[in-house]
ChimeraX commands (.cxc) that place a marker at each C-alpha (Angstrom):
marker #1 position -83.50,10.76,-20.22 radius 0.5
marker #1 position -80.51,10.00,-22.35 radius 0.5
marker #1 position -78.61,12.90,-20.84 radius 0.5
marker #1 position -79.62,11.87,-17.30 radius 0.5
marker #1 position -78.40,8.32,-18.00 radius 0.5
marker #1 position -74.95,9.52,-19.03 radius 0.5
marker #1 position -74.26,11.83,-16.13 radius 0.5
marker #1 position -74.44,9.17,-13.35 radius 0.5
marker #1 position -72.04,6.98,-15.31 radius 0.5
marker #1 position -69.55,9.86,-15.57 radius 0.5
marker #1 position -70.04,10.68,-11.89 radius 0.5
marker #1 position -69.36,7.05,-10.99 radius 0.5
marker #1 position -66.12,7.20,-12.96 radius 0.5
marker #1 position -65.13,10.40,-11.20 radius 0.5
marker #1 position -65.74,8.84,-7.79 radius 0.5
marker #1 position -64.29,5.38,-8.38 radius 0.5
marker #1 position -61.21,5.99,-10.55 radius 0.5
marker #1 position -59.39,8.34,-8.14 radius 0.5
marker #1 position -59.87,5.79,-5.36 radius 0.5
marker #1 position -58.49,3.02,-7.52 radius 0.5
marker #1 position -55.56,5.23,-8.50 radius 0.5
marker #1 position -55.01,6.03,-4.81 radius 0.5
marker #1 position -55.21,2.32,-4.00 radius 0.5
marker #1 position -52.64,1.48,-6.69 radius 0.5
marker #1 position -50.34,4.20,-5.43 radius 0.5
marker #1 position -50.60,2.87,-1.86 radius 0.5
marker #1 position -49.83,-0.64,-3.06 radius 0.5
marker #1 position -46.87,0.63,-5.08 radius 0.5
marker #1 position -45.66,2.61,-2.07 radius 0.5
marker #1 position -45.80,-0.45,0.20 radius 0.5
marker #1 position -44.24,-2.69,-2.44 radius 0.5
marker #1 position -41.47,-0.12,-2.82 radius 0.5
marker #1 position -40.96,-0.07,0.93 radius 0.5
marker #1 position -40.77,-3.85,1.06 radius 0.5
marker #1 position -38.31,-3.83,-1.83 radius 0.5
marker #1 position -36.13,-1.19,-0.17 radius 0.5
marker #1 position -36.10,-2.94,3.20 radius 0.5
marker #1 position -35.43,-6.28,1.59 radius 0.5
marker #1 position -32.61,-4.84,-0.50 radius 0.5
marker #1 position -31.03,-3.29,2.59 radius 0.5
marker #1 position -31.10,-6.63,4.36 radius 0.5
marker #1 position -29.68,-8.42,1.34 radius 0.5
marker #1 position -26.94,-5.82,1.02 radius 0.5
marker #1 position -26.01,-6.29,4.67 radius 0.5
marker #1 position -26.07,-10.04,4.22 radius 0.5
marker #1 position -23.81,-9.83,1.18 radius 0.5
marker #1 position -21.43,-7.53,3.08 radius 0.5
marker #1 position -21.19,-10.06,5.89 radius 0.5
marker #1 position -20.83,-12.93,3.45 radius 0.5
marker #1 position -18.06,-11.08,1.61 radius 0.5
marker #1 position -15.98,-10.85,4.79 radius 0.5
marker #1 position -13.75,-13.88,4.32 radius 0.5
marker #1 position -11.82,-15.36,7.21 radius 0.5
marker #1 position -8.05,-15.06,6.81 radius 0.5
marker #1 position -5.20,-16.56,8.81 radius 0.5
marker #1 position -1.44,-16.08,8.83 radius 0.5
marker #1 position 0.59,-19.27,8.75 radius 0.5
marker #1 position 4.15,-19.19,10.05 radius 0.5
marker #1 position 6.89,-21.69,9.14 radius 0.5
marker #1 position 10.62,-22.03,9.77 radius 0.5
marker #1 position 12.93,-22.64,6.82 radius 0.5
marker #1 position 16.37,-24.04,7.64 radius 0.5
marker #1 position 18.99,-23.82,4.91 radius 0.5
marker #1 position 21.16,-26.77,3.96 radius 0.5
marker #1 position 24.69,-25.82,5.02 radius 0.5
marker #1 position 26.20,-27.75,2.13 radius 0.5
marker #1 position 24.36,-25.68,-0.48 radius 0.5
marker #1 position 25.73,-22.27,0.64 radius 0.5
marker #1 position 29.08,-20.88,1.71 radius 0.5
marker #1 position 27.77,-19.12,4.81 radius 0.5
marker #1 position 24.29,-19.84,6.19 radius 0.5
marker #1 position 23.88,-16.66,8.27 radius 0.5
marker #1 position 25.13,-14.38,5.53 radius 0.5
marker #1 position 22.88,-16.05,2.96 radius 0.5
marker #1 position 19.87,-15.72,5.26 radius 0.5
marker #1 position 20.57,-12.02,5.74 radius 0.5
marker #1 position 20.82,-11.47,1.98 radius 0.5
marker #1 position 17.57,-13.35,1.32 radius 0.5
marker #1 position 15.59,-11.40,3.94 radius 0.5
marker #1 position 17.06,-8.05,2.87 radius 0.5
marker #1 position 16.35,-8.68,-0.81 radius 0.5
marker #1 position 12.79,-9.79,-0.01 radius 0.5
marker #1 position 12.09,-6.52,1.78 radius 0.5
marker #1 position 13.24,-4.58,-1.25 radius 0.5
marker #1 position 11.19,-6.68,-3.67 radius 0.5
marker #1 position 7.98,-6.68,-1.61 radius 0.5
marker #1 position 8.16,-2.89,-1.18 radius 0.5
marker #1 position 8.68,-2.16,-4.87 radius 0.5
marker #1 position 6.34,-3.52,-7.55 radius 0.5
marker #1 position 8.79,-2.42,-10.24 radius 0.5
marker #1 position 11.77,-4.19,-8.75 radius 0.5
marker #1 position 13.98,-5.86,-11.35 radius 0.5
marker #1 position 13.18,-9.40,-10.14 radius 0.5
marker #1 position 9.55,-8.79,-9.13 radius 0.5
marker #1 position 8.14,-10.66,-12.12 radius 0.5
marker #1 position 10.40,-13.63,-11.41 radius 0.5
marker #1 position 9.28,-13.69,-7.77 radius 0.5
marker #1 position 5.61,-13.56,-8.81 radius 0.5
marker #1 position 6.17,-16.46,-11.19 radius 0.5
marker #1 position 7.79,-18.58,-8.46 radius 0.5
marker #1 position 5.00,-18.04,-5.91 radius 0.5
marker #1 position 2.21,-18.48,-8.49 radius 0.5
marker #1 position 1.64,-22.18,-7.51 radius 0.5
marker #1 position 0.47,-20.92,-4.11 radius 0.5
marker #1 position -2.76,-19.74,-5.77 radius 0.5
marker #1 position -4.61,-16.44,-5.93 radius 0.5
marker #1 position -5.88,-16.66,-2.36 radius 0.5
marker #1 position -2.53,-17.27,-0.69 radius 0.5
marker #1 position 0.15,-14.61,-0.25 radius 0.5
marker #1 position 3.73,-14.79,0.91 radius 0.5
marker #1 position 3.76,-11.75,3.18 radius 0.5
marker #1 position 6.90,-11.81,5.33 radius 0.5
marker #1 position 10.38,-13.28,5.45 radius 0.5
marker #1 position 12.10,-12.62,8.78 radius 0.5
marker #1 position 15.50,-13.52,10.14 radius 0.5
marker #1 position 15.30,-15.67,13.29 radius 0.5
marker #1 position 17.32,-18.77,14.18 radius 0.5
marker #1 position 16.48,-19.69,10.61 radius 0.5
marker #1 position 14.23,-17.83,8.14 radius 0.5
marker #1 position 10.67,-17.34,9.34 radius 0.5
marker #1 position 8.25,-17.58,6.41 radius 0.5
marker #1 position 4.69,-16.22,6.77 radius 0.5
marker #1 position 1.81,-16.94,4.41 radius 0.5
marker #1 position -1.59,-15.24,4.38 radius 0.5
marker #1 position -4.43,-17.64,3.53 radius 0.5
marker #1 position -7.64,-15.79,2.67 radius 0.5
marker #1 position -9.95,-18.82,2.53 radius 0.5
marker #1 position -10.21,-22.24,4.09 radius 0.5
marker #1 position -9.63,-23.91,0.72 radius 0.5
marker #1 position -6.42,-21.88,0.27 radius 0.5
marker #1 position -5.29,-22.95,3.73 radius 0.5
marker #1 position -5.94,-26.62,2.97 radius 0.5
marker #1 position -4.18,-26.30,-0.37 radius 0.5
marker #1 position -1.11,-24.84,1.36 radius 0.5
marker #1 position -1.08,-27.75,3.76 radius 0.5
marker #1 position -1.31,-30.19,0.87 radius 0.5
marker #1 position 1.65,-28.53,-0.86 radius 0.5
marker #1 position 3.59,-28.71,2.38 radius 0.5
marker #1 position 2.82,-32.43,2.78 radius 0.5
marker #1 position 3.92,-33.22,-0.79 radius 0.5
marker #1 position 7.05,-31.03,-0.45 radius 0.5
marker #1 position 5.97,-28.85,-3.35 radius 0.5
marker #1 position 5.99,-25.91,-0.97 radius 0.5
marker #1 position 9.58,-26.59,-0.05 radius 0.5
marker #1 position 10.51,-26.61,-3.75 radius 0.5
marker #1 position 8.80,-23.23,-4.14 radius 0.5
marker #1 position 10.65,-21.79,-1.15 radius 0.5
marker #1 position 13.97,-23.15,-2.42 radius 0.5
marker #1 position 13.48,-21.51,-5.82 radius 0.5
marker #1 position 12.57,-18.23,-4.13 radius 0.5
marker #1 position 15.59,-18.32,-1.82 radius 0.5
marker #1 position 17.90,-19.11,-4.72 radius 0.5
marker #1 position 16.62,-16.10,-6.67 radius 0.5
marker #1 position 16.74,-13.72,-3.70 radius 0.5
marker #1 position 20.22,-14.79,-2.64 radius 0.5
marker #1 position 21.68,-14.22,-6.10 radius 0.5
marker #1 position 23.52,-17.55,-5.81 radius 0.5
marker #1 position 24.83,-19.32,-8.87 radius 0.5
marker #1 position 23.75,-22.71,-7.51 radius 0.5
marker #1 position 20.49,-23.79,-5.93 radius 0.5
marker #1 position 19.96,-22.89,-2.29 radius 0.5
marker #1 position 18.49,-25.97,-0.61 radius 0.5
marker #1 position 16.07,-25.96,2.32 radius 0.5
marker #1 position 16.93,-28.78,4.69 radius 0.5
marker #1 position 13.72,-28.45,6.69 radius 0.5
marker #1 position 10.50,-26.46,6.34 radius 0.5
marker #1 position 8.73,-26.74,9.69 radius 0.5
marker #1 position 4.99,-26.30,10.12 radius 0.5
marker #1 position 4.00,-27.74,13.52 radius 0.5
marker #1 position 0.84,-29.84,13.66 radius 0.5
marker #1 position -0.41,-27.84,16.65 radius 0.5
marker #1 position -0.26,-24.60,14.63 radius 0.5
marker #1 position -2.09,-26.22,11.73 radius 0.5
marker #1 position -4.87,-27.55,13.97 radius 0.5
marker #1 position -5.22,-24.19,15.73 radius 0.5
marker #1 position -5.68,-22.38,12.40 radius 0.5
marker #1 position -8.14,-25.02,11.23 radius 0.5
marker #1 position -10.21,-24.61,14.41 radius 0.5
marker #1 position -10.20,-20.84,13.96 radius 0.5
marker #1 position -11.43,-21.17,10.38 radius 0.5
marker #1 position -14.20,-23.57,11.37 radius 0.5
marker #1 position -15.34,-21.45,14.33 radius 0.5
marker #1 position -15.46,-18.13,12.47 radius 0.5
marker #1 position -17.06,-19.65,9.39 radius 0.5
marker #1 position -19.85,-21.11,11.52 radius 0.5
marker #1 position -20.40,-17.68,13.11 radius 0.5
marker #1 position -20.63,-16.05,9.68 radius 0.5
marker #1 position -23.16,-18.67,8.59 radius 0.5
marker #1 position -25.29,-17.93,11.68 radius 0.5
marker #1 position -25.24,-14.20,10.91 radius 0.5
marker #1 position -26.28,-14.80,7.31 radius 0.5
marker #1 position -29.16,-17.06,8.39 radius 0.5
marker #1 position -30.33,-14.45,10.90 radius 0.5
marker #1 position -30.32,-11.70,8.27 radius 0.5
marker #1 position -32.23,-13.84,5.80 radius 0.5
marker #1 position -34.77,-14.63,8.52 radius 0.5
marker #1 position -35.24,-10.90,9.18 radius 0.5
marker #1 position -35.69,-10.24,5.46 radius 0.5
marker #1 position -38.38,-12.92,5.29 radius 0.5
marker #1 position -40.21,-11.53,8.33 radius 0.5
marker #1 position -40.13,-7.97,7.01 radius 0.5
marker #1 position -41.44,-9.10,3.63 radius 0.5
marker #1 position -44.29,-11.15,5.14 radius 0.5
marker #1 position -45.24,-8.36,7.58 radius 0.5
marker #1 position -45.43,-5.73,4.87 radius 0.5
marker #1 position -47.28,-8.06,2.53 radius 0.5
marker #1 position -49.93,-8.53,5.24 radius 0.5
marker #1 position -50.21,-4.75,5.57 radius 0.5
marker #1 position -50.75,-4.43,1.82 radius 0.5
marker #1 position -53.38,-7.18,1.88 radius 0.5
marker #1 position -55.27,-5.49,4.71 radius 0.5
marker #1 position -55.09,-2.12,2.96 radius 0.5
marker #1 position -56.36,-3.64,-0.28 radius 0.5
marker #1 position -59.29,-5.34,1.48 radius 0.5
marker #1 position -60.29,-2.12,3.24 radius 0.5
marker #1 position -60.04,-0.08,0.05 radius 0.5
marker #1 position -62.07,-2.59,-1.94 radius 0.5
marker #1 position -64.72,-2.57,0.75 radius 0.5
marker #1 position -64.78,1.22,0.57 radius 0.5
marker #1 position -65.16,1.14,-3.21 radius 0.5
marker #1 position -67.93,-1.42,-3.10 radius 0.5
marker #1 position -69.82,0.75,-0.64 radius 0.5
marker #1 position -69.81,3.73,-3.04 radius 0.5
marker link #1:1,2 radius 0.2
marker link #1:2,3 radius 0.2
marker link #1:3,4 radius 0.2
marker link #1:4,5 radius 0.2
marker link #1:5,6 radius 0.2
marker link #1:6,7 radius 0.2
marker link #1:7,8 radius 0.2
marker link #1:8,9 radius 0.2
marker link #1:9,10 radius 0.2
marker link #1:10,11 radius 0.2
marker link #1:11,12 radius 0.2
marker link #1:12,13 radius 0.2
marker link #1:13,14 radius 0.2
marker link #1:14,15 radius 0.2
marker link #1:15,16 radius 0.2
marker link #1:16,17 radius 0.2
marker link #1:17,18 radius 0.2
marker link #1:18,19 radius 0.2
marker link #1:19,20 radius 0.2
marker link #1:20,21 radius 0.2
marker link #1:21,22 radius 0.2
marker link #1:22,23 radius 0.2
marker link #1:23,24 radius 0.2
marker link #1:24,25 radius 0.2
marker link #1:25,26 radius 0.2
marker link #1:26,27 radius 0.2
marker link #1:27,28 radius 0.2
marker link #1:28,29 radius 0.2
marker link #1:29,30 radius 0.2
marker link #1:30,31 radius 0.2
marker link #1:31,32 radius 0.2
marker link #1:32,33 radius 0.2
marker link #1:33,34 radius 0.2
marker link #1:34,35 radius 0.2
marker link #1:35,36 radius 0.2
marker link #1:36,37 radius 0.2
marker link #1:37,38 radius 0.2
marker link #1:38,39 radius 0.2
marker link #1:39,40 radius 0.2
marker link #1:40,41 radius 0.2
marker link #1:41,42 radius 0.2
marker link #1:42,43 radius 0.2
marker link #1:43,44 radius 0.2
marker link #1:44,45 radius 0.2
marker link #1:45,46 radius 0.2
marker link #1:46,47 radius 0.2
marker link #1:47,48 radius 0.2
marker link #1:48,49 radius 0.2
marker link #1:49,50 radius 0.2
marker link #1:50,51 radius 0.2
marker link #1:51,52 radius 0.2
marker link #1:52,53 radius 0.2
marker link #1:53,54 radius 0.2
marker link #1:54,55 radius 0.2
marker link #1:55,56 radius 0.2
marker link #1:56,57 radius 0.2
marker link #1:57,58 radius 0.2
marker link #1:58,59 radius 0.2
marker link #1:59,60 radius 0.2
marker link #1:60,61 radius 0.2
marker link #1:61,62 radius 0.2
marker link #1:62,63 radius 0.2
marker link #1:63,64 radius 0.2
marker link #1:64,65 radius 0.2
marker link #1:65,66 radius 0.2
marker link #1:66,67 radius 0.2
marker link #1:67,68 radius 0.2
marker link #1:68,69 radius 0.2
marker link #1:69,70 radius 0.2
marker link #1:70,71 radius 0.2
marker link #1:71,72 radius 0.2
marker link #1:72,73 radius 0.2
marker link #1:73,74 radius 0.2
marker link #1:74,75 radius 0.2
marker link #1:75,76 radius 0.2
marker link #1:76,77 radius 0.2
marker link #1:77,78 radius 0.2
marker link #1:78,79 radius 0.2
marker link #1:79,80 radius 0.2
marker link #1:80,81 radius 0.2
marker link #1:81,82 radius 0.2
marker link #1:82,83 radius 0.2
marker link #1:83,84 radius 0.2
marker link #1:84,85 radius 0.2
marker link #1:85,86 radius 0.2
marker link #1:86,87 radius 0.2
marker link #1:87,88 radius 0.2
marker link #1:88,89 radius 0.2
marker link #1:89,90 radius 0.2
marker link #1:90,91 radius 0.2
marker link #1:91,92 radius 0.2
marker link #1:92,93 radius 0.2
marker link #1:93,94 radius 0.2
marker link #1:94,95 radius 0.2
marker link #1:95,96 radius 0.2
marker link #1:96,97 radius 0.2
marker link #1:97,98 radius 0.2
marker link #1:98,99 radius 0.2
marker link #1:99,100 radius 0.2
marker link #1:100,101 radius 0.2
marker link #1:101,102 radius 0.2
marker link #1:102,103 radius 0.2
marker link #1:103,104 radius 0.2
marker link #1:104,105 radius 0.2
marker link #1:105,106 radius 0.2
marker link #1:106,107 radius 0.2
marker link #1:107,108 radius 0.2
marker link #1:108,109 radius 0.2
marker link #1:109,110 radius 0.2
marker link #1:110,111 radius 0.2
marker link #1:111,112 radius 0.2
marker link #1:112,113 radius 0.2
marker link #1:113,114 radius 0.2
marker link #1:114,115 radius 0.2
marker link #1:115,116 radius 0.2
marker link #1:116,117 radius 0.2
marker link #1:117,118 radius 0.2
marker link #1:118,119 radius 0.2
marker link #1:119,120 radius 0.2
marker link #1:120,121 radius 0.2
marker link #1:121,122 radius 0.2
marker link #1:122,123 radius 0.2
marker link #1:123,124 radius 0.2
marker link #1:124,125 radius 0.2
marker link #1:125,126 radius 0.2
marker link #1:126,127 radius 0.2
marker link #1:127,128 radius 0.2
marker link #1:128,129 radius 0.2
marker link #1:129,130 radius 0.2
marker link #1:130,131 radius 0.2
marker link #1:131,132 radius 0.2
marker link #1:132,133 radius 0.2
marker link #1:133,134 radius 0.2
marker link #1:134,135 radius 0.2
marker link #1:135,136 radius 0.2
marker link #1:136,137 radius 0.2
marker link #1:137,138 radius 0.2
marker link #1:138,139 radius 0.2
marker link #1:139,140 radius 0.2
marker link #1:140,141 radius 0.2
marker link #1:141,142 radius 0.2
marker link #1:142,143 radius 0.2
marker link #1:143,144 radius 0.2
marker link #1:144,145 radius 0.2
marker link #1:145,146 radius 0.2
marker link #1:146,147 radius 0.2
marker link #1:147,148 radius 0.2
marker link #1:148,149 radius 0.2
marker link #1:149,150 radius 0.2
marker link #1:150,151 radius 0.2
marker link #1:151,152 radius 0.2
marker link #1:152,153 radius 0.2
marker link #1:153,154 radius 0.2
marker link #1:154,155 radius 0.2
marker link #1:155,156 radius 0.2
marker link #1:156,157 radius 0.2
marker link #1:157,158 radius 0.2
marker link #1:158,159 radius 0.2
marker link #1:159,160 radius 0.2
marker link #1:160,161 radius 0.2
marker link #1:161,162 radius 0.2
marker link #1:162,163 radius 0.2
marker link #1:163,164 radius 0.2
marker link #1:164,165 radius 0.2
marker link #1:165,166 radius 0.2
marker link #1:166,167 radius 0.2
marker link #1:167,168 radius 0.2
marker link #1:168,169 radius 0.2
marker link #1:169,170 radius 0.2
marker link #1:170,171 radius 0.2
marker link #1:171,172 radius 0.2
marker link #1:172,173 radius 0.2
marker link #1:173,174 radius 0.2
marker link #1:174,175 radius 0.2
marker link #1:175,176 radius 0.2
marker link #1:176,177 radius 0.2
marker link #1:177,178 radius 0.2
marker link #1:178,179 radius 0.2
marker link #1:179,180 radius 0.2
marker link #1:180,181 radius 0.2
marker link #1:181,182 radius 0.2
marker link #1:182,183 radius 0.2
marker link #1:183,184 radius 0.2
marker link #1:184,185 radius 0.2
marker link #1:185,186 radius 0.2
marker link #1:186,187 radius 0.2
marker link #1:187,188 radius 0.2
marker link #1:188,189 radius 0.2
marker link #1:189,190 radius 0.2
marker link #1:190,191 radius 0.2
marker link #1:191,192 radius 0.2
marker link #1:192,193 radius 0.2
marker link #1:193,194 radius 0.2
marker link #1:194,195 radius 0.2
marker link #1:195,196 radius 0.2
marker link #1:196,197 radius 0.2
marker link #1:197,198 radius 0.2
marker link #1:198,199 radius 0.2
marker link #1:199,200 radius 0.2
marker link #1:200,201 radius 0.2
marker link #1:201,202 radius 0.2
marker link #1:202,203 radius 0.2
marker link #1:203,204 radius 0.2
marker link #1:204,205 radius 0.2
marker link #1:205,206 radius 0.2
marker link #1:206,207 radius 0.2
marker link #1:207,208 radius 0.2
marker link #1:208,209 radius 0.2
marker link #1:209,210 radius 0.2
marker link #1:210,211 radius 0.2
marker link #1:211,212 radius 0.2
marker link #1:212,213 radius 0.2
marker link #1:213,214 radius 0.2
marker link #1:214,215 radius 0.2
marker link #1:215,216 radius 0.2
marker link #1:216,217 radius 0.2
marker link #1:217,218 radius 0.2
marker link #1:218,219 radius 0.2
marker link #1:219,220 radius 0.2
marker link #1:220,221 radius 0.2
marker link #1:221,222 radius 0.2
marker link #1:222,223 radius 0.2
view
């Protein structure tokens, strides 16, 4: 009788344990699937979120005729020297140029100086805050001081090259601001949509796991 009493207990273990192990494996498999799908959605969301909106801001810098001997010649020298400096990171005055433009911030770049009726100056603003900061520096004339220091260095002049006028039309500013606002709102919509998909996938797969667990427990209880 003692032997007969032990055998059913061992048989019950043999029958029940594999099913529980199988159940655990199924749950782990579904949890893993949820985790993988969720991670993919999060990765996509982060990729979208990482795509910052950038704009190029153009201004016209007019030199003060009294500060230079020849305006056209000075403009040509400034633009030519800028091309050399921007194309060569080891240029002899590259460090000085970097120091002058440092007040612009890490998210604003001076990208182009072109010869037009005056000197066309183009800045790349990689975020809305950088764009607003540039506008603030323009309003307080700090930006003009920065441009003057840069022009003086690039021209090789022994006296300061003055900028009589640094023009940034209000219409251009408002157009860039509208572009920033529009694209940022679109990015926010995309992020919300992705997060909504992640939530739906997680809930759906959780329901599948719950149903599977209930069925498996019912099967075990019937043994």
